[in-house]
C-alpha positions as CSV (number, residue, x, y, z in Angstrom):
1,M,0.0,0.0,0.0
2,E,2.7,2.4,0.9
3,G,4.4,1.9,-2.4
4,I,2.1,4.1,-4.5
5,K,4.1,6.8,-6.3
6,I,3.2,10.1,-7.8
7,G,4.2,8.8,-11.2
8,K,1.5,6.2,-11.1
9,Q,-1.2,8.8,-10.3
10,T,0.0,11.0,-13.1
11,L,-0.1,8.1,-15.5
12,Y,-3.7,7.5,-14.4
13,R,-4.8,11.0,-15.0
14,I,-3.1,11.3,-18.4
15,V,-3.9,7.8,-19.9
16,V,-6.5,5.9,-17.9
17,A,-8.9,8.7,-16.7
18,P,-9.7,10.0,-20.2
19,L,-10.5,6.4,-21.3
20,L,-12.8,5.9,-18.3
21,I,-14.5,9.2,-19.0
22,L,-15.1,8.2,-22.6
23,L,-16.4,4.8,-21.6
24,A,-18.7,6.4,-19.1
25,L,-20.1,8.8,-21.6
26,L,-20.8,6.0,-24.1
27,V,-22.5,4.0,-21.3
28,F,-24.8,6.9,-20.4
29,L,-25.9,7.8,-23.9
30,P,-28.8,5.4,-24.1
31,G,-30.3,6.4,-20.7
32,A,-33.9,7.5,-21.1
33,A,-33.6,10.0,-18.3
34,R,-30.9,11.9,-20.0
35,P,-31.9,15.3,-21.5
36,A,-31.5,15.3,-25.2
37,K,-28.0,16.6,-26.1
38,S,-26.0,16.3,-29.3
39,T,-22.5,14.9,-29.1
40,A,-21.2,18.2,-30.6
41,E,-22.7,20.2,-27.8
42,S,-21.6,17.9,-25.0
43,P,-19.3,19.9,-22.5
44,Q,-17.4,16.6,-22.1
45,S,-16.1,16.5,-25.7
46,G,-12.3,16.1,-25.8
47,A,-12.0,16.7,-22.0
48,Q,-9.8,14.6,-19.7
49,Q,-11.3,15.7,-16.4
50,I,-13.6,18.7,-16.2
51,G,-14.4,20.8,-13.2
52,D,-12.1,22.2,-10.6
53,N,-11.0,21.8,-7.0
54,H,-14.3,23.1,-5.6
55,I,-16.9,20.4,-6.2
56,G,-17.3,16.8,-5.1
57,F,-19.7,14.1,-4.0
58,V,-20.5,12.4,-0.7
59,W,-20.1,8.6,-0.9
60,V,-18.4,8.2,-4.3
61,N,-17.3,4.9,-2.8
62,G,-17.1,3.5,0.7
63,P,-16.6,0.3,2.6
64,G,-19.1,-2.3,1.3
65,C,-20.1,-0.4,-1.8
66,A,-20.6,-2.5,-4.9
67,N,-19.6,-1.5,-8.5
68,A,-16.7,0.7,-7.2
69,S,-15.1,1.1,-10.6
70,L,-18.3,2.3,-12.2
71,R,-19.0,4.7,-9.4
72,Y,-15.5,6.2,-9.9
73,Q,-16.0,6.5,-13.6
74,Q,-19.3,8.3,-13.1
75,A,-18.0,10.7,-10.5
76,V,-15.0,11.6,-12.5
77,S,-16.9,12.1,-15.7
78,A,-19.4,14.3,-13.9
79,G,-16.5,16.6,-13.0
80,A,-16.0,15.8,-9.3
81,H,-12.6,16.3,-7.7
82,W,-13.5,15.4,-4.2
83,T,-15.2,12.6,-2.3
84,R,-16.4,12.6,1.3
85,W,-17.1,9.6,3.5
86,P,-16.7,8.6,7.1
87,I,-14.3,6.4,9.0
88,Y,-16.4,4.9,11.8
89,W,-14.2,4.5,14.9
90,D,-16.7,2.1,16.3
91,K,-16.3,-0.2,13.3
92,V,-12.5,0.1,13.0
93,E,-11.8,-0.4,16.7
94,A,-14.8,-2.5,17.8
95,T,-12.5,-4.2,20.3
96,Q,-10.3,-2.0,22.3
97,G,-6.7,-1.9,21.0
98,T,-7.5,-3.9,17.8
99,Y,-7.7,-2.0,14.6
100,D,-9.1,-3.2,11.3
101,F,-8.6,-0.7,8.5
102,S,-8.7,-3.2,5.7
103,Q,-11.9,-1.9,4.1
104,Q,-10.9,1.8,4.6
105,D,-7.5,1.1,3.0
106,S,-9.2,-0.2,-0.1
107,V,-11.4,2.8,-0.4
108,V,-8.6,5.3,0.2
109,Y,-6.5,3.9,-2.5
110,G,-9.4,3.5,-4.8
111,D,-10.2,7.2,-4.4
112,L,-6.6,8.2,-5.0
113,N,-6.3,6.1,-8.1
114,A,-9.4,7.7,-9.5
115,G,-7.8,11.1,-9.0
116,L,-10.2,12.1,-6.2
117,Q,-9.2,14.1,-3.1
118,I,-10.7,12.9,0.2
119,N,-12.6,14.7,2.9
120,G,-12.4,12.1,5.6
121,I,-14.7,12.2,8.6
122,I,-13.8,10.5,11.9
123,V,-16.9,9.7,13.8
124,G,-18.6,7.1,16.1
125,T,-17.5,6.2,19.6
126,P,-17.0,2.4,20.2
127,A,-19.3,0.8,22.7
128,W,-16.3,0.1,25.0
129,A,-15.4,3.8,25.1
130,A,-19.0,5.2,25.2
131,T,-20.3,7.2,28.1
132,S,-24.0,6.8,27.2
133,G,-26.5,5.5,24.7
134,L,-27.5,2.2,23.2
135,S,-24.8,-0.1,21.7
136,S,-27.6,-1.9,19.8
137,L,-28.4,1.3,17.8
138,S,-26.2,2.6,14.9
139,L,-25.6,6.2,14.1
140,P,-28.0,7.6,11.5
141,P,-26.6,7.7,7.9
142,L,-24.9,10.8,6.6
143,G,-27.5,13.3,5.4
144,R,-30.4,11.3,6.8
145,G,-30.6,12.4,10.5
146,T,-32.5,13.1,12.6
147,R,-33.9,9.9,14.0
148,G,-37.1,10.5,15.9
149,L,-37.9,13.8,17.5
150,S,-35.0,16.1,18.1
151,I,-36.2,19.7,17.5
152,A,-36.8,22.6,19.9
153,G,-34.4,21.2,22.4
154,I,-36.2,17.8,22.7
155,S,-33.7,14.9,22.5
156,P,-34.3,11.8,20.4
157,L,-36.1,9.0,22.2
158,E,-33.2,6.6,21.5
159,V,-29.6,7.5,20.8
160,S,-26.7,5.3,19.7
161,S,-23.7,4.8,22.1
162,A,-21.7,5.8,19.0
163,A,-23.0,9.3,19.4
164,S,-21.7,9.7,23.0
165,P,-18.6,11.6,24.1
166,P,-15.8,9.1,24.5
167,M,-14.4,8.2,27.9
168,N,-11.1,9.9,29.0
169,L,-11.7,12.8,26.6
170,D,-10.5,15.2,29.3
171,K,-7.1,13.4,29.8
172,P,-4.0,15.1,28.4
173,V,-3.5,14.7,24.6
174,F,0.3,14.1,25.1
175,S,2.0,12.1,27.8
176,A,4.8,13.8,29.8
177,P,7.7,14.0,29.5
178,E,7.9,12.2,26.2
179,Q,5.2,14.4,24.6
180,K,3.9,11.4,22.7
181,I,0.2,10.7,22.2
182,N,-1.4,9.8,25.5
183,Q,-2.7,6.2,25.0
184,D,-5.2,6.8,27.8
185,N,-7.0,9.5,25.8
186,Y,-8.8,7.1,23.5
187,W,-10.0,9.7,21.0
188,A,-6.6,11.4,20.7
189,R,-5.0,8.0,20.1
190,F,-7.4,7.0,17.4
191,V,-7.3,10.3,15.6
192,Y,-3.5,10.3,15.7
193,D,-3.2,6.7,14.5
194,T,-5.7,7.2,11.7
195,V,-4.2,10.5,10.4
196,K,-0.7,8.9,10.6
197,R,-1.8,5.9,8.7
198,Y,-3.1,8.0,5.8
199,K,-0.5,10.7,5.9
200,D,0.0,12.3,2.4
201,K,-3.1,10.5,1.2
202,V,-6.1,12.0,3.1
203,R,-5.4,15.7,3.5
204,V,-8.7,16.9,5.1
205,W,-10.1,15.5,8.3
206,E,-13.5,16.4,9.7
207,M,-14.0,16.0,13.4
208,W,-17.4,14.3,13.6
209,N,-20.6,14.7,11.5
210,E,-23.4,17.1,12.5
211,P,-22.4,17.5,16.2
212,D,-25.4,19.9,16.5
213,A,-27.8,17.0,15.9
214,P,-28.4,14.9,19.1
215,D,-28.6,11.6,17.4
216,F,-25.1,12.2,15.9
217,W,-23.6,13.8,19.1
218,S,-25.3,13.3,22.4
219,G,-22.9,15.6,24.2
220,G,-23.2,19.3,24.5
221,A,-21.2,22.3,23.2
222,A,-18.5,22.0,25.9
223,E,-17.9,18.3,25.2
224,Y,-17.7,19.0,21.4
225,E,-15.2,21.8,22.0
226,L,-13.0,19.3,23.9
227,L,-13.5,16.7,21.1
228,L,-12.5,19.2,18.5
229,K,-9.5,20.5,20.5
230,V,-8.2,17.0,21.2
231,G,-8.8,15.9,17.6
232,Y,-7.1,19.0,16.2
233,Q,-3.9,18.6,18.3
234,A,-3.7,14.8,17.7
235,A,-4.2,15.2,13.9
236,K,-1.6,18.0,13.6
237,A,0.9,15.9,15.6
238,A,0.4,13.1,13.1
239,D,0.6,15.3,10.1
240,P,1.0,19.1,10.6
241,T,-0.1,19.8,7.0
242,V,-3.6,18.4,7.2
243,T,-6.7,20.5,7.2
244,V,-9.0,20.0,10.2
245,L,-12.6,20.9,9.8
246,F,-15.2,21.7,12.4
247,G,-17.8,18.9,12.1
248,G,-20.4,19.7,9.4
249,L,-23.4,21.5,10.9
250,W,-27.0,20.8,10.2
251,Y,-27.9,24.1,11.9
252,W,-31.7,23.8,12.1
253,I,-31.6,21.4,15.0
254,D,-29.7,23.8,17.2
255,P,-28.9,27.2,15.7
256,T,-27.0,28.2,18.8
257,F,-24.6,25.3,18.8
258,F,-21.8,26.8,16.6
259,P,-21.7,30.2,18.4
260,R,-21.7,28.4,21.8
261,V,-18.8,26.3,20.8
262,L,-17.0,29.3,19.4
263,A,-17.5,31.2,22.7
264,I,-15.9,28.2,24.6
265,I,-13.0,28.1,22.1
266,A,-12.4,31.9,22.5
267,R,-12.0,31.4,26.3
268,D,-9.6,28.5,25.9
269,P,-6.0,29.7,26.6
270,E,-4.6,27.2,24.2
271,A,-6.8,28.2,21.3
272,R,-4.9,31.0,19.7
273,A,-1.7,29.0,19.5
274,N,-3.6,26.2,17.8
275,N,-5.5,28.2,15.2
276,Y,-8.6,28.0,17.4
277,F,-8.7,24.2,16.9
278,F,-10.1,24.2,13.3
279,D,-8.9,25.2,9.9
280,G,-12.3,25.4,8.2
281,V,-16.0,25.0,9.1
282,A,-18.4,22.8,7.3
283,Y,-22.2,23.4,6.8
284,H,-24.9,21.2,5.3
285,P,-27.4,23.5,3.5
286,Y,-30.3,21.6,2.0
287,T,-33.5,22.3,0.1
288,S,-33.3,26.0,-0.3
289,V,-30.6,27.4,-2.6
290,Y,-30.5,30.6,-0.5
291,N,-29.3,28.7,2.5
292,V,-25.9,28.8,0.8
293,P,-25.4,32.6,0.9
294,N,-27.1,32.9,4.3
295,F,-25.1,30.2,6.0
296,A,-21.9,31.8,4.6
297,T,-22.9,35.2,6.0
298,L,-24.0,33.7,9.3
299,A,-20.9,31.6,9.8
300,R,-18.6,34.6,9.2
301,S,-20.5,36.9,11.4
302,Q,-20.5,34.4,14.3
303,M,-16.8,33.8,14.0
304,A,-16.2,37.5,14.0
305,A,-18.4,38.0,17.0
306,A,-16.3,35.4,18.9
307,G,-13.1,37.2,17.9
308,I,-12.0,34.2,15.8
309,P,-10.5,34.9,12.4
310,A,-12.6,33.9,9.4
311,K,-12.1,30.3,8.3
312,P,-12.7,28.7,4.8
313,L,-16.2,27.4,4.4
314,W,-16.9,23.9,3.2
315,F,-20.5,23.1,2.3
316,N,-19.9,19.4,2.1
317,E,-23.5,18.2,2.0
318,T,-26.2,19.8,-0.1
319,N,-29.1,18.6,-2.2
320,I,-32.8,18.7,-2.7
321,P,-34.0,15.1,-2.6
322,V,-36.2,13.9,-5.5
323,C,-39.8,13.0,-4.9
324,D,-41.0,12.1,-8.4
325,D,-38.8,9.1,-9.3
326,T,-39.8,6.3,-7.0
327,P,-42.7,3.9,-7.8
328,G,-45.5,4.2,-5.2
329,H,-44.5,7.7,-4.1
330,S,-45.2,11.2,-5.3
331,C,-44.3,14.8,-4.5
332,A,-47.7,15.3,-2.9
333,E,-46.5,13.3,0.1
334,N,-44.1,16.1,1.3
335,N,-43.7,18.8,-1.4
336,T,-42.2,21.3,1.1
337,L,-38.9,19.5,1.5
338,M,-38.3,17.8,-1.8
339,G,-38.3,18.6,-5.5
340,T,-38.8,17.1,-8.9
341,M,-35.8,15.7,-10.9
342,E,-35.9,18.9,-13.0
343,Q,-35.8,21.1,-9.9
344,Q,-32.9,19.0,-8.5
345,A,-31.0,19.8,-11.7
346,A,-31.7,23.5,-11.4
347,Y,-30.8,23.4,-7.7
348,W,-27.2,22.2,-8.4
349,I,-26.5,25.0,-11.0
350,Q,-27.9,27.6,-8.6
351,V,-26.0,26.5,-5.5
352,V,-22.7,26.2,-7.3
353,A,-23.1,29.8,-8.6
354,L,-24.2,31.1,-5.2
355,A,-21.3,29.3,-3.5
356,A,-18.9,31.1,-5.9
357,A,-20.6,34.4,-5.2
358,S,-20.5,33.8,-1.5
359,G,-16.9,32.8,-1.3
360,V,-17.6,29.2,-0.3
361,D,-14.4,27.1,-0.7
362,K,-16.0,23.7,-1.4
363,I,-19.4,22.4,-2.2
364,F,-20.4,18.7,-2.4
365,F,-23.5,17.0,-3.7
366,H,-25.1,14.5,-1.3
367,Q,-24.9,12.0,-2.7
368,L,-23.7,10.0,-5.7
369,Y,-26.1,7.0,-5.5
370,D,-29.4,6.6,-3.7
371,D,-27.9,3.6,-1.9
372,G,-30.0,2.6,1.1
373,L,-32.8,5.2,0.8
374,T,-34.8,5.4,-2.4
375,W,-37.6,7.8,-1.3
376,P,-36.9,10.6,-1.0
377,A,-34.1,9.9,-3.5
378,Y,-30.9,11.7,-2.6
379,G,-28.7,10.2,-5.4
380,I,-27.7,12.0,-8.5
381,I,-27.6,8.4,-9.9
382,R,-30.2,5.7,-9.3
383,N,-29.2,2.4,-7.7
384,D,-29.5,0.8,-11.1
385,S,-26.6,3.1,-12.2
386,T,-28.6,5.3,-14.5
387,P,-28.1,9.0,-14.0
388,R,-30.8,11.4,-13.1
389,P,-31.1,14.7,-15.0
390,A,-29.1,16.5,-12.2
391,Y,-26.1,14.4,-13.3
392,Y,-25.9,16.4,-16.5
393,A,-26.5,19.6,-14.7
394,Y,-23.5,18.7,-12.5
395,Q,-21.4,18.3,-15.7
396,T,-22.6,21.7,-16.9
397,A,-21.6,23.4,-13.7
398,A,-18.2,21.6,-13.8
399,T,-17.7,22.7,-17.4
400,Y,-18.9,26.3,-17.3
401,L,-18.6,27.4,-13.7
402,A,-15.2,26.1,-13.0
403,N,-12.1,28.1,-11.8
404,P,-13.7,31.5,-11.6
405,S,-11.1,34.2,-11.1
406,A,-13.7,36.9,-10.3
407,V,-17.3,36.8,-9.4
408,T,-20.1,39.4,-9.1
409,S,-23.7,39.0,-8.1
410,R,-26.9,41.0,-8.2
411,D,-30.0,40.0,-6.3
412,L,-32.9,41.8,-8.0
413,G,-35.5,40.5,-5.6
414,N,-37.3,38.5,-8.2
415,A,-34.2,37.3,-10.1
416,E,-30.7,36.3,-9.3
417,I,-27.8,37.2,-11.7
418,I,-24.3,35.9,-11.0
419,G,-21.3,36.6,-13.3
420,L,-18.1,34.6,-13.3
421,N,-14.9,35.1,-15.1
422,S,-14.4,31.5,-16.0
423,A,-10.9,30.3,-17.0
424,G,-10.6,29.5,-20.7
425,L,-14.2,30.6,-21.4
426,G,-14.6,34.3,-20.6
427,K,-17.6,35.8,-18.9
428,V,-20.3,33.3,-17.8
429,T,-23.5,34.7,-16.5
430,V,-25.9,32.5,-14.6
431,A,-29.4,33.9,-14.2
432,W,-32.7,32.6,-12.9
433,S,-36.1,33.7,-11.7
434,K,-36.7,33.6,-7.9
435,V,-40.4,33.8,-8.2
436,R,-43.3,31.8,-9.7
437,A,-43.4,34.1,-12.7
438,S,-41.2,34.7,-15.7
439,V,-38.9,37.7,-15.2
440,P,-37.4,39.9,-18.0
441,V,-33.9,41.0,-17.3
442,S,-31.2,42.9,-19.2
443,I,-27.5,41.9,-18.7
444,V,-24.6,44.2,-19.6
445,A,-22.8,43.0,-22.7
446,V,-19.1,42.7,-22.8
447,N,-18.9,41.1,-26.2
448,T,-20.9,41.3,-29.5
449,T,-22.3,37.8,-29.2
450,A,-23.0,35.2,-26.6
451,E,-24.1,31.5,-26.4
452,L,-27.3,31.0,-24.4
453,R,-27.3,27.6,-22.8
454,D,-29.7,25.7,-20.5
455,K,-28.9,23.9,-17.3
456,Y,-27.8,20.8,-19.2
457,G,-25.3,22.8,-21.3
458,R,-27.4,22.5,-24.4
459,L,-27.1,25.4,-26.8
460,I,-30.5,27.3,-27.0
461,S,-29.3,30.0,-29.4
462,V,-26.6,32.5,-30.2
463,V,-27.7,35.9,-29.1
464,Q,-26.6,39.5,-29.8
465,P,-27.0,42.5,-27.4
466,S,-29.4,45.4,-28.0
467,G,-28.3,48.8,-26.8
468,G,-25.5,47.2,-24.9
469,Y,-27.6,44.6,-23.1
470,Y,-28.6,41.0,-23.6
471,R,-32.3,40.9,-22.9
472,L,-33.7,37.6,-21.6
473,T,-36.9,36.4,-20.1
474,L,-36.1,33.9,-17.3
475,P,-38.5,31.0,-16.8
476,A,-40.7,30.9,-13.8
477,A,-39.9,28.9,-10.7
478,T,-42.2,25.9,-10.3
479,D,-41.8,24.7,-6.8
480,P,-44.7,25.2,-4.4
481,Y,-42.8,26.0,-1.2
482,P,-43.2,28.1,0.8
483,Q,-46.8,29.1,0.1
484,D,-46.6,32.3,2.1
485,S,-43.6,33.7,0.3
486,T,-43.1,35.0,-3.2
487,V,-39.6,33.6,-3.3
488,A,-39.2,29.9,-4.4
489,H,-36.7,27.7,-2.5
490,V,-35.4,26.6,-5.9
491,G,-35.5,29.1,-8.7
492,G,-36.7,28.6,-12.2
493,D,-34.6,26.9,-14.8
494,P,-31.3,28.8,-15.0
495,Y,-29.9,30.3,-18.1
496,L,-26.1,30.4,-18.8
497,L,-25.0,33.3,-21.0
498,I,-21.4,32.7,-22.2
499,E,-19.4,35.5,-23.7
500,R,-16.1,34.0,-24.8
501,G,-12.9,35.9,-24.3
502,E,-11.0,37.5,-21.4
503,F,-13.2,40.1,-19.6
504,A,-11.8,40.3,-16.1
505,Q,-12.1,44.1,-16.0
506,A,-15.7,44.0,-17.0
507,L,-16.5,41.9,-14.0
508,G,-15.2,44.6,-11.7
509,G,-12.7,42.2,-10.1
510,S,-14.9,40.9,-7.2
511,E,-18.4,40.7,-5.9
512,S,-17.8,43.7,-3.7
513,S,-17.0,46.0,-6.6
514,A,-18.7,49.4,-6.2
515,A,-19.4,49.6,-9.9
516,P,-22.4,47.5,-10.7
517,T,-21.9,44.9,-13.5
518,Y,-25.5,44.3,-14.1
519,A,-28.6,46.4,-14.6
520,A,-32.3,45.6,-14.7
521,G,-34.0,46.0,-18.0
522,G,-37.3,47.8,-17.6
523,P,-39.7,47.5,-14.7
524,L,-39.4,44.3,-12.7
525,P,-42.7,43.5,-11.0
526,G,-42.1,42.5,-7.4
527,T,-38.5,43.7,-7.3
528,T,-37.3,44.5,-3.8
529,A,-33.9,45.6,-2.5
530,S,-34.4,43.6,0.7
531,T,-32.4,40.4,1.2
532,S,-34.6,39.2,4.1
533,L,-36.6,37.0,1.7
534,R,-33.5,34.9,1.1
535,F,-33.5,33.3,4.5
536,R,-36.0,30.5,5.3
537,I,-36.3,27.7,7.8
538,I,-36.1,24.4,6.1
539,F,-36.2,21.3,8.3
540,P,-35.7,18.1,6.4
541,F,-37.5,15.3,8.3
542,V,-36.3,11.7,7.7
543,P,-38.1,8.5,8.7
544,V,-37.1,6.7,11.9
545,G,-34.9,3.7,11.9
546,L,-32.7,4.2,8.9
547,V,-29.4,2.4,9.3
548,D,-27.6,2.4,6.0
549,R,-24.2,4.0,5.8
550,G,-23.9,5.0,2.2
551,C,-24.1,1.8,0.1
């Protein structure tokens, strides 16, 4: 295992990866769910690996997953550069002092050979180290909590022992005088050994998953601050170059959790010397595309209020699950928290654009396959390996929204317009209606012609500006939620306006440019300067008793 060399990975990217991508494209062409697209218009034509370092999937592969090679082909050809999956401590060290990393080793090397970077999660207290909970109950699957009732401060009726704070967490991280990892601090030991094992292979480690959800973490803010502190110090001792993430936050279960932990960190005398015990913070925005900019603003303001320098933001779970692609179910069962396949495709384009405009460092789709839960369907690919329409929207985002060197945005109240200076393309403008009505807009032209493309990258037409503006009518949003607001949680089908060339100056350099890049064309009914409509409470409920872990 340790013998893998850089040369081998380079050979994969140059020779093998292009062949896998071509094979995957050929496999997908017959799929009935694929939006019609000519070969000439495919954004994949002639590409080796599209996308950039900002997008990924949850559960590309994992211990126990079948068809690993196909899953890798599909993820890479979609444009993903990252995968996120957990290492369950309770599974690796089910018996105290005995490790079994065999399945994890296989996945780590499979990810690396596919050219994917890994956002690893360390989570799950073994029963022998647990301080509370039921050893007969597993943690809920990623993206699928909460189990039972756990809102408004009411704890779940049953919680796994794997969610409990581990024993001896308050013991020193290092033993004196040797300053080696203290074997009596079980969490410190496991984090150190895991990070050391995958040194130079897994470069990002997330300390737990959704610690603000009681069925993932039954401790409080103080216990999590200690878990984060110990994990950070142990990980950095094993590999000082790794990135340590604050465990991905669900937020809606306990909106006060993050600021409470930050306040404890700020009072810790060791925090400043240890980068406040985290190098980045992860959030899990679901369902509403506007949770992306709002969580970004909220996280930065809360860090600033605690006196903690701003950290990179990783939105490493996001999606709107599909309600119209499972026999025996329909969107009428819960249309406030789900979307159609077409809406899911629009959702991904919109969140990638909003993430770029909000300065979010990484954004991951949850998840690649449906795996253990088929309704609501979270996968961008069905369990029979056929892609949903969102798969092709993912490719479109990877092709046209990759590597922006400058981003500007304009919220018109009833429409969103985001411009990106996209490497090798020029100016790419993404625009959509925020309301359940079509919206006319005018977009400042920086070239004499532009390609108008849909969310699947299909060429609609070649357009010319009139009076210095491209004039478009954005399709109406179709989702029915929320009924008491004019703003839809997923906008209408987005348009991509591509003006090829280099236009960095026309973009104003950044989203904070004083000179507006965009202007509204004519009266816009319902337009408002307020941004308060962007924020909404979305609480994804998930059925009780789910135990799958990604495959």
